[in-house]
C-alpha positions as CSV (number, residue, x, y, z in Angstrom):
1,X,-6.9,-14.7,4.1
2,X,-6.0,-11.1,4.1
3,X,-8.6,-8.3,3.9
4,X,-8.6,-4.6,3.8
5,X,-9.0,-1.6,1.5
6,X,-6.8,0.0,-1.0
7,X,-7.6,3.7,-1.1
8,X,-5.8,7.0,-1.6
9,X,-4.8,9.4,1.1
10,X,-1.9,10.8,3.0
11,X,-0.2,8.6,5.6
12,X,2.3,9.6,8.2
13,X,4.2,7.5,10.7
14,X,6.8,7.6,13.4
15,X,8.5,4.7,15.2
16,X,5.3,3.7,16.9
17,X,2.3,5.0,15.1
18,X,0.8,5.1,11.6
19,X,-1.8,7.8,11.1
20,X,-3.4,10.0,8.4
21,X,-6.5,10.5,6.3
22,X,-5.6,7.5,4.1
23,X,-5.7,5.2,7.0
24,X,-8.9,6.8,8.4
25,X,-10.6,6.5,5.0
26,X,-9.5,2.8,4.7
27,X,-10.8,2.0,8.2
28,X,-14.1,3.7,7.6
29,X,-14.7,2.0,4.3
30,X,-13.8,-1.4,5.8
31,X,-16.2,-0.9,8.7
32,X,-19.1,0.5,6.7
33,X,-19.0,-0.8,3.2
34,X,-17.0,-4.1,3.0
35,X,-18.8,-7.3,3.8
36,X,-16.8,-10.0,1.9
37,X,-13.4,-11.1,3.1
38,X,-11.3,-9.5,0.5
39,X,-8.9,-6.6,-0.2
40,X,-11.2,-4.1,-1.7
41,X,-10.0,-1.5,-4.2
42,X,-12.0,1.7,-4.1
43,X,-13.4,3.0,-7.4
44,X,-11.1,6.1,-7.4
45,X,-8.0,3.9,-7.2
46,X,-9.3,1.7,-10.1
47,X,-10.0,4.9,-12.1
48,X,-6.4,6.0,-11.6
49,X,-5.1,2.6,-12.6
50,X,-7.2,2.6,-15.8
51,X,-6.1,6.2,-16.6
52,X,-2.4,5.3,-16.1
53,X,-2.8,2.2,-18.3
54,X,-4.4,4.2,-21.0
55,X,-1.7,6.9,-20.7
56,X,1.1,4.4,-21.1
57,X,-0.7,2.5,-23.9
58,X,-1.0,-0.6,-21.9
59,X,-4.0,-2.8,-22.4
60,X,-5.4,-3.7,-19.0
61,X,-2.2,-5.0,-17.5
62,X,-4.0,-4.9,-14.1
63,X,-6.9,-7.2,-15.1
64,X,-5.3,-10.5,-14.0
65,X,-4.9,-9.1,-10.5
66,X,-8.4,-7.7,-10.0
67,X,-11.8,-9.3,-9.7
68,X,-15.3,-8.2,-9.2
69,X,-17.9,-10.7,-8.0
70,X,-20.7,-8.2,-7.9
71,X,-19.8,-6.2,-4.8
72,X,-16.9,-4.1,-6.1
73,X,-13.4,-4.7,-7.3
74,X,-10.9,-6.5,-5.1
75,X,-7.3,-8.0,-5.3
76,X,-7.4,-11.4,-6.9
77,X,-5.0,-12.9,-4.4
78,X,-5.5,-16.4,-5.7
79,X,-4.8,-15.5,-9.3
80,X,-2.3,-17.5,-11.4
81,X,-0.5,-14.4,-12.8
82,X,1.4,-13.3,-9.7
83,X,5.1,-13.7,-10.3
84,X,5.6,-15.9,-7.2
85,X,2.8,-18.2,-8.3
86,X,4.3,-18.6,-11.8
87,X,7.7,-19.3,-10.2
88,X,6.3,-22.0,-7.9
89,X,4.5,-23.6,-10.9
90,X,7.6,-23.5,-13.0
91,X,9.8,-25.0,-10.2
92,X,7.2,-27.7,-9.4
93,X,6.9,-26.2,-5.9
94,X,4.1,-27.7,-3.8
95,X,3.1,-24.2,-2.5
96,X,0.0,-23.9,-4.6
97,X,-1.3,-27.3,-3.6
98,X,-0.5,-26.5,0.1
99,X,-2.2,-23.1,-0.1
100,X,-5.4,-24.5,-1.6
101,X,-5.2,-27.5,0.8
102,X,-5.1,-25.2,3.8
103,X,-8.2,-23.3,2.5
104,X,-10.0,-26.6,1.9
105,X,-9.3,-27.7,5.4
106,X,-9.8,-24.4,7.2
107,X,-12.9,-23.0,5.6
108,X,-15.3,-25.9,6.7
109,X,-13.9,-25.6,10.3
110,X,-14.6,-21.9,10.4
111,X,-18.0,-22.5,8.8
112,X,-18.9,-25.0,11.6
113,X,-17.8,-22.6,14.3
114,X,-19.4,-19.5,12.8
115,X,-21.6,-17.7,15.3
116,X,-24.2,-16.4,12.9
117,X,-25.5,-16.2,9.3
118,X,-23.3,-13.1,8.6
119,X,-20.2,-15.0,9.4
120,X,-21.3,-18.1,7.4
121,X,-22.1,-15.8,4.5
122,X,-18.6,-14.5,4.4
123,X,-17.2,-18.0,4.4
124,X,-19.6,-19.0,1.7
125,X,-18.4,-16.1,-0.4
126,X,-14.7,-17.1,0.2
127,X,-15.5,-20.8,-0.7
128,X,-17.0,-19.7,-4.0
129,X,-14.0,-17.5,-4.7
130,X,-11.6,-20.3,-3.9
131,X,-13.5,-22.8,-6.0
132,X,-13.7,-20.4,-8.9
133,X,-10.0,-19.8,-8.7
134,X,-9.4,-23.6,-8.8
135,X,-11.5,-23.8,-12.0
136,X,-9.8,-20.8,-13.5
137,X,-6.4,-22.4,-13.0
138,X,-7.4,-25.9,-14.1
139,X,-6.4,-27.3,-10.8
140,X,-7.7,-30.6,-9.5
141,X,-11.4,-30.7,-8.5
142,X,-10.5,-32.5,-5.3
143,X,-8.9,-29.3,-4.1
144,X,-12.3,-27.6,-4.0
145,X,-13.8,-26.6,-0.7
146,X,-16.9,-28.4,0.4
147,X,-18.8,-26.7,3.3
148,X,-20.9,-28.8,5.7
149,X,-24.6,-28.5,5.8
150,X,-25.6,-26.6,8.9
């Protein structure tokens, strides 16, 4: 699962290196503030998104793509509104089943091999997020992740 931080700041690059205050800001936030395995969206980015929506008269077009489970907003990467997810569903593609199947298989393995409670806590957070996404989309209950008792 991807993780990181969406923030605002200048980025520069050449053929070999990406650098700038935006990258430094993202790295610092990821190191010091982000615990859960997610793509966090810093509050000032969400403020700009909300302002832009209001200016354009849109009613929260961003909401299906953002979640907050109590520790700050993040990209809802398992949400059903992503265009590629809608296309797979419309085409009868097995990609959604495969994606959730991989999560169901992988998370218990990672949980068993976790080195400490901090790592287990992250996997527990991800398990709850995955299972909530399954409920949100009315997907089969057998796709839910079940962690072993440690």
